[in-house]
Backbone as JSON Lines, residues from 0, in Angstrom:
{"i":0,"aa":"D","n":[9.77,1.68,20.51],"ca":[9.03,2.76,21.15],"c":[8.87,2.43,22.64]}
{"i":1,"aa":"Q","n":[9.97,2.3,23.33],"ca":[9.95,1.87,24.73],"c":[9.18,2.81,25.64]}
{"i":2,"aa":"S","n":[9.14,4.08,25.32],"ca":[8.42,5.03,26.17],"c":[7.01,5.31,25.66]}
{"i":3,"aa":"N","n":[6.56,4.57,24.67],"ca":[5.21,4.69,24.09],"c":[4.93,6.05,23.46]}
{"i":4,"aa":"K","n":[5.93,6.79,23.07],"ca":[5.7,8.11,22.46],"c":[4.88,7.99,21.18]}
{"i":5,"aa":"L","n":[5.28,7.1,20.3],"ca":[4.54,6.94,19.04],"c":[3.18,6.3,19.28]}
{"i":6,"aa":"A","n":[3.12,5.3,20.12],"ca":[1.84,4.66,20.44],"c":[0.86,5.68,21.01]}
{"i":7,"aa":"N","n":[1.33,6.54,21.88],"ca":[0.47,7.57,22.45],"c":[0.06,8.6,21.4]}
{"i":8,"aa":"A","n":[1.01,9.03,20.57],"ca":[0.71,10.04,19.56],"c":[-0.35,9.56,18.58]}
{"i":9,"aa":"F","n":[-0.28,8.27,18.23],"ca":[-1.24,7.71,17.28],"c":[-2.44,7.05,17.95]}
{"i":10,"aa":"K","n":[-2.42,7.02,19.29],"ca":[-3.49,6.38,20.07],"c":[-3.63,4.89,19.74]}
{"i":11,"aa":"A","n":[-2.5,4.24,19.53],"ca":[-2.48,2.8,19.28],"c":[-2.91,2.06,20.55]}
{"i":12,"aa":"Q","n":[-3.76,1.07,20.39],"ca":[-4.29,0.35,21.54],"c":[-3.75,-1.07,21.66]}
{"i":13,"aa":"R","n":[-3.47,-1.68,20.55],"ca":[-3.03,-3.08,20.56],"c":[-1.86,-3.24,19.6]}
{"i":14,"aa":"T","n":[-1.21,-4.37,19.72],"ca":[-0.13,-4.66,18.79],"c":[-0.45,-5.97,18.07]}
{"i":15,"aa":"P","n":[-0.45,-6.01,16.75],"ca":[-0.1,-4.89,15.88],"c":[-1.29,-3.96,15.65]}
{"i":16,"aa":"H","n":[-1.01,-2.67,15.57],"ca":[-1.98,-1.64,15.21],"c":[-1.31,-0.88,14.08]}
{"i":17,"aa":"A","n":[-1.8,-1.08,12.87],"ca":[-1.15,-0.54,11.67],"c":[-1.68,0.85,11.35]}
{"i":18,"aa":"F","n":[-0.78,1.67,10.8],"ca":[-1.14,3.02,10.37],"c":[-0.51,3.27,9.01]}
{"i":19,"aa":"I","n":[-1.27,3.88,8.11],"ca":[-0.74,4.37,6.84],"c":[-0.97,5.87,6.84]}
{"i":20,"aa":"L","n":[0.09,6.61,6.58],"ca":[0.01,8.06,6.53],"c":[0.25,8.54,5.1]}
{"i":21,"aa":"N","n":[-0.42,9.61,4.72],"ca":[-0.16,10.2,3.41],"c":[1.05,11.12,3.52]}
{"i":22,"aa":"P","n":[1.52,11.68,2.41],"ca":[2.71,12.55,2.47],"c":[2.54,13.76,3.39]}
{"i":23,"aa":"S","n":[1.3,14.17,3.65],"ca":[1.05,15.31,4.55],"c":[1.05,14.9,6.02]}
{"i":24,"aa":"G","n":[1.2,13.6,6.29],"ca":[1.22,13.1,7.65],"c":[-0.15,12.77,8.22]}
{"i":25,"aa":"E","n":[-1.19,12.81,7.38],"ca":[-2.54,12.46,7.83],"c":[-2.72,10.95,7.77]}
{"i":26,"aa":"I","n":[-3.4,10.41,8.76],"ca":[-3.66,8.97,8.79],"c":[-4.76,8.66,7.77]}
{"i":27,"aa":"I","n":[-4.45,7.78,6.82],"ca":[-5.45,7.39,5.83],"c":[-5.94,5.96,6.06]}
{"i":28,"aa":"Y","n":[-5.27,5.21,6.9],"ca":[-5.74,3.91,7.35],"c":[-5.19,3.68,8.74]}
{"i":29,"aa":"Q","n":[-6.04,3.12,9.6],"ca":[-5.57,2.66,10.9],"c":[-6.4,1.47,11.33]}
{"i":30,"aa":"G","n":[-5.73,0.52,11.92],"ca":[-6.44,-0.64,12.43],"c":[-5.62,-1.9,12.34]}
{"i":31,"aa":"G","n":[-6.33,-2.99,12.27],"ca":[-5.7,-4.29,12.27],"c":[-5.1,-4.66,10.93]}
{"i":32,"aa":"V","n":[-4.27,-5.66,10.97],"ca":[-3.66,-6.2,9.77],"c":[-4.67,-7.1,9.05]}
{"i":33,"aa":"S","n":[-5.45,-7.86,9.83],"ca":[-6.45,-8.76,9.25],"c":[-7.59,-8.95,10.24]}
{"i":34,"aa":"D","n":[-8.56,-9.76,9.85],"ca":[-9.71,-10.01,10.72],"c":[-9.53,-11.25,11.59]}
{"i":35,"aa":"S","n":[-8.32,-11.76,11.66],"ca":[-8.05,-12.96,12.45],"c":[-6.68,-12.86,13.09]}
{"i":36,"aa":"S","n":[-6.55,-13.44,14.25],"ca":[-5.23,-13.47,14.88],"c":[-4.29,-14.42,14.17]}
{"i":37,"aa":"T","n":[-4.83,-15.28,13.32],"ca":[-4.03,-16.16,12.47],"c":[-4.13,-15.65,11.04]}
{"i":38,"aa":"F","n":[-3.11,-14.93,10.6],"ca":[-3.15,-14.23,9.31],"c":[-3.52,-15.16,8.16]}
{"i":39,"aa":"K","n":[-2.93,-16.34,8.11],"ca":[-3.18,-17.27,7.0],"c":[-4.65,-17.62,6.87]}
{"i":40,"aa":"S","n":[-5.36,-17.72,7.99],"ca":[-6.76,-18.13,7.93],"c":[-7.73,-16.95,7.88]}
{"i":41,"aa":"S","n":[-7.23,-15.74,7.78],"ca":[-8.11,-14.57,7.77],"c":[-8.84,-14.44,6.45]}
{"i":42,"aa":"A","n":[-10.09,-14.03,6.54],"ca":[-10.91,-13.79,5.34],"c":[-10.63,-12.41,4.76]}
{"i":43,"aa":"K","n":[-10.34,-11.44,5.64],"ca":[-10.05,-10.07,5.22],"c":[-8.65,-9.7,5.67]}
{"i":44,"aa":"K","n":[-7.88,-9.19,4.75],"ca":[-6.52,-8.73,5.04],"c":[-6.53,-7.21,4.86]}
{"i":45,"aa":"Y","n":[-6.95,-6.51,5.92],"ca":[-7.22,-5.08,5.85],"c":[-6.02,-4.25,5.39]}
{"i":46,"aa":"L","n":[-4.87,-4.46,5.99],"ca":[-3.7,-3.67,5.63],"c":[-3.3,-3.93,4.19]}
{"i":47,"aa":"R","n":[-3.3,-5.17,3.77],"ca":[-2.94,-5.5,2.38],"c":[-3.9,-4.82,1.4]}
{"i":48,"aa":"E","n":[-5.2,-4.83,1.72],"ca":[-6.19,-4.2,0.84],"c":[-5.95,-2.7,0.74]}
{"i":49,"aa":"A","n":[-5.63,-2.06,1.86],"ca":[-5.36,-0.62,1.85],"c":[-4.11,-0.31,1.03]}
{"i":50,"aa":"L","n":[-3.07,-1.1,1.19],"ca":[-1.84,-0.89,0.43],"c":[-2.06,-1.16,-1.06]}
{"i":51,"aa":"T","n":[-2.89,-2.14,-1.38],"ca":[-3.22,-2.41,-2.79],"c":[-3.96,-1.22,-3.39]}
{"i":52,"aa":"D","n":[-4.94,-0.68,-2.67],"ca":[-5.65,0.52,-3.16],"c":[-4.65,1.63,-3.48]}
{"i":53,"aa":"L","n":[-3.72,1.88,-2.57],"ca":[-2.73,2.94,-2.78],"c":[-1.84,2.65,-3.98]}
{"i":54,"aa":"S","n":[-1.44,1.38,-4.13],"ca":[-0.55,1.04,-5.25],"c":[-1.25,1.2,-6.6]}
{"i":55,"aa":"L","n":[-2.59,1.16,-6.58],"ca":[-3.38,1.35,-7.8],"c":[-3.85,2.8,-7.94]}
{"i":56,"aa":"N","n":[-3.27,3.7,-7.12],"ca":[-3.62,5.12,-7.12],"c":[-5.1,5.36,-6.85]}
{"i":57,"aa":"K","n":[-5.68,4.54,-5.97],"ca":[-7.07,4.69,-5.56],"c":[-7.11,5.17,-4.12]}
{"i":58,"aa":"N","n":[-8.25,5.74,-3.74],"ca":[-8.46,6.06,-2.33],"c":[-8.62,4.76,-1.56]}
{"i":59,"aa":"V","n":[-8.16,4.76,-0.33],"ca":[-8.31,3.58,0.52],"c":[-9.8,3.4,0.82]}
{"i":60,"aa":"K","n":[-10.35,2.23,0.45],"ca":[-11.78,1.97,0.65],"c":[-12.14,1.86,2.13]}
{"i":61,"aa":"M","n":[-11.38,1.07,2.86],"ca":[-11.63,0.88,4.28],"c":[-10.56,1.64,5.04]}
{"i":62,"aa":"T","n":[-10.95,2.73,5.69],"ca":[-9.97,3.59,6.35],"c":[-9.66,3.19,7.78]}
{"i":63,"aa":"S","n":[-10.49,2.32,8.35],"ca":[-10.2,1.82,9.7],"c":[-10.81,0.44,9.88]}
{"i":64,"aa":"S","n":[-10.25,-0.29,10.79],"ca":[-10.76,-1.62,11.1],"c":[-10.44,-1.95,12.55]}
{"i":65,"aa":"R","n":[-11.07,-3.01,13.02],"ca":[-10.84,-3.48,14.38],"c":[-9.41,-4.0,14.51]}
{"i":66,"aa":"T","n":[-8.81,-3.7,15.63],"ca":[-7.45,-4.14,15.89],"c":[-7.46,-5.31,16.86]}
{"i":67,"aa":"L","n":[-6.85,-6.4,16.45],"ca":[-6.72,-7.58,17.29],"c":[-5.32,-7.59,17.9]}
{"i":68,"aa":"G","n":[-5.12,-8.38,18.9],"ca":[-3.78,-8.51,19.46],"c":[-3.73,-8.15,20.92]}
{"i":69,"aa":"C","n":[-2.53,-8.09,21.43],"ca":[-2.31,-7.79,22.85],"c":[-2.38,-6.28,23.08]}
{"i":70,"aa":"A","n":[-2.96,-5.91,24.2],"ca":[-3.05,-4.49,24.56],"c":[-1.67,-3.93,24.79]}
{"i":71,"aa":"I","n":[-1.48,-2.68,24.39],"ca":[-0.23,-1.99,24.66],"c":[-0.3,-1.44,26.08]}
{"i":72,"aa":"E","n":[0.58,-1.92,26.92],"ca":[0.58,-1.48,28.32],"c":[1.25,-0.13,28.43]}
{"i":73,"aa":"R","n":[0.67,0.7,29.27],"ca":[1.23,2.04,29.48],"c":[1.49,2.24,30.95]}
């Protein structure tokens, strides 16, 4: 996304900034991958939890979280 078209459309602020969309194109989760910049040591793995909810045909419990990482320059 060299011209930031997708980052701008989704209002992504940092990298990584994860998004899960439903079949209608609505964002059902957005935010960080985990609560730590070191994934292995993170206590909460937000993206994994959201994907697990979906795989179990449940609503995503946490629909957004804080995004860690480097700012996306525009």
